[in-house]
N, C-alpha and C positions, 0 to 999 in steps of 0.2 A: 772295882770302881775307883779305889785310891790310885791304882796304877794309871787309869785313864786321866785322873786329875794331875798326876805327876807328868804325864806326857803332854797334857794341855799346858801345864806350867812351863815345860821345856820349850814348847812351840812359842808360848807367850814371851819367854825370855829371849828367844831368837828374834822375835819381832821387836822387842824393846832394844836389842842391840842394833838392829837396822835403823831404828828411829834415832838412837844416840849417835850413830855414825853420821846420819844426815845432819843432825844438829851440830856435830863437831865440824862438818864440812861447811855448813852455813856460817857458823861462828868464825871459822878461819877465813872464809871469803869476806865476811863483813870486816873482820879485823884487817885484812889486807887492803880492802877498799878504803877503810877509815885511815889507815896509815899512809896510803898513796894519795889520798885526796887532800892531805895537808898541803897547803900552799906555802910558798916561801914568805909570804907577807904576814903569816900568823906569828904570834909571839912565841918565844921559846917555851914559856909556861904552858901554852895551849898545846904545843907539840908534845910536851912531856905527858900531859894529861891524856891526850889521845893515844899515845904509845902505851901508857899504863892500862888504859881501858881495853885496848886491843889485846894486850898480854893477858889481862884478867879474863876476858871473854874466851880467849883460846885455851887458857888453863882450865876454866870451868868445863868447856866442851871436852877437853882431853880427859878430865876426871870423870865426866859422865860416860864416855866410851869405856874407860877402864872399869868403872863400876858395872856397866852392862855386861862386859866380857866376864867379869868375876861371877855375876849372877847367872849368866848362861852356863858357865863351866860348872858351877855348883848344882844347877838344875839338871844338867846332863849327867853329872856324877851320881846324883840322887836317883835319877830315873834308872841309870844303869845298875847301881848297887842294889836297888829294890826290885829289879826286873826278875820275874820268875824264870826258871830254867825253860828254855824254848823246847818245844816238842820236836821229835825227829821229823815229823811231817812238815812242820813249819820251816825247819832248817833246810830240808830238801827242796822245798818250793822256793825258798829265798835263794839258795845256792844256784838254782836253775836260772834265776832272773836278776840276781844281784848286780852283775856287771852292767847290764843295760840300765837298770834302775839308778844305779849310782852315777853312771855317765850322764843320764838325763837330768838328774837332780843337781849334779855339780855344774852342768851347763847353765842352769837357771840361777842357783843360789851360791855355788862355790863355797860351801860351808860344811866341812867334814863333821863338826860337832852336831850340826843340825841334822845331817844325814844319819848319824848314829842315834840321835833322838827319834827320828822317824822309824828306824828299824826297831828300836825298843818299843815304840808305840804300837807298831804292827804286831810284834811278838805278844804284847800284853792284850791286844784286841783278839788275837787268835786264841790265846789262853782263856779268855772270857767268853769265847764263842760257844753257843749251846751245841750239844752233841748232835741234835737233829740237823743243824746247819753244817756241821763238820761232815756228816754222812752225805749230805747233798753235795758238798764240795768234792768229796771223793768220787761220787757218781759222775759229776760234771767233768772231773779231771780225766775220767776214762773216756769221755765223749767230748773232746775239745770243741767240736762244732755244734754243741747243743743249742746255742743261741741262733744258729743259722737255719735250723730246721723250719719247714713250712708250718708246723703246728704252733710255733711261737708267734704270739701276736700281742701287742700292747697298744695302749692308747693314752695320749695326753690330751687333756681338754681343760677348758675354762668352765668351771662349775656354773658360774652365773649365765653363761651363754647356752650351756647344754640343758640345765635343769632349773636354774634360778638361784638355788642355794644348796648347801650340803644336805639339808633335811629332804629336799625334793629329789636330790640325787639318789637317796636311798630308795625312793619309789621306782627309779629307773634300773635298779639292779637286775630284775628279771629280764629286761631287754638286753642288758649287757651280757648276762649268762647265755641267752639265746645266740649271741654273737660269738660264743666261745672265747670270751675275753679273759685271759688269766691275769693280766696286769693292767692297772689303771693308775695314772698319775693325774690327779685333779688339782688344779690351781684355783684358788678363790679369787 
């Protein structure tokens, strides 16, 4: 559970970095606009104050970005340092798909530290996965088209439209079993 919290903290740190970057960009843009909107008719004192304000704003934004980067690096190091040894099964599966996963991730986020945090999070999740689900994973790995078979059927429904509420949905379970429904996603 602690590993999941560390992974969540690493992801949160990445999000904070993105927010800090946006804040820095906004501050720099504001500073530039403030500096360029000064007209020649303003007094020298006003120009100096505006320039100081712009520099101060830009400095604060830069400090925020540096702080976020430091936090992100610390969170990634912490998650990596406390990561349990990955299993051979997890490593084999990751190796089979890592290039594609990394390419897609980088095309969206372009952040190697965040990708490393994602891999650490996946390793921790696999380590925490119950044995019965690991057995099911192995069975499904032997049959890669398992989800395409005709006996796989699922349903998504709005509970209020189908049964009124969740309690009344329980009364409909015999009907759903008659329909050989192995999976149900009910939204309230």
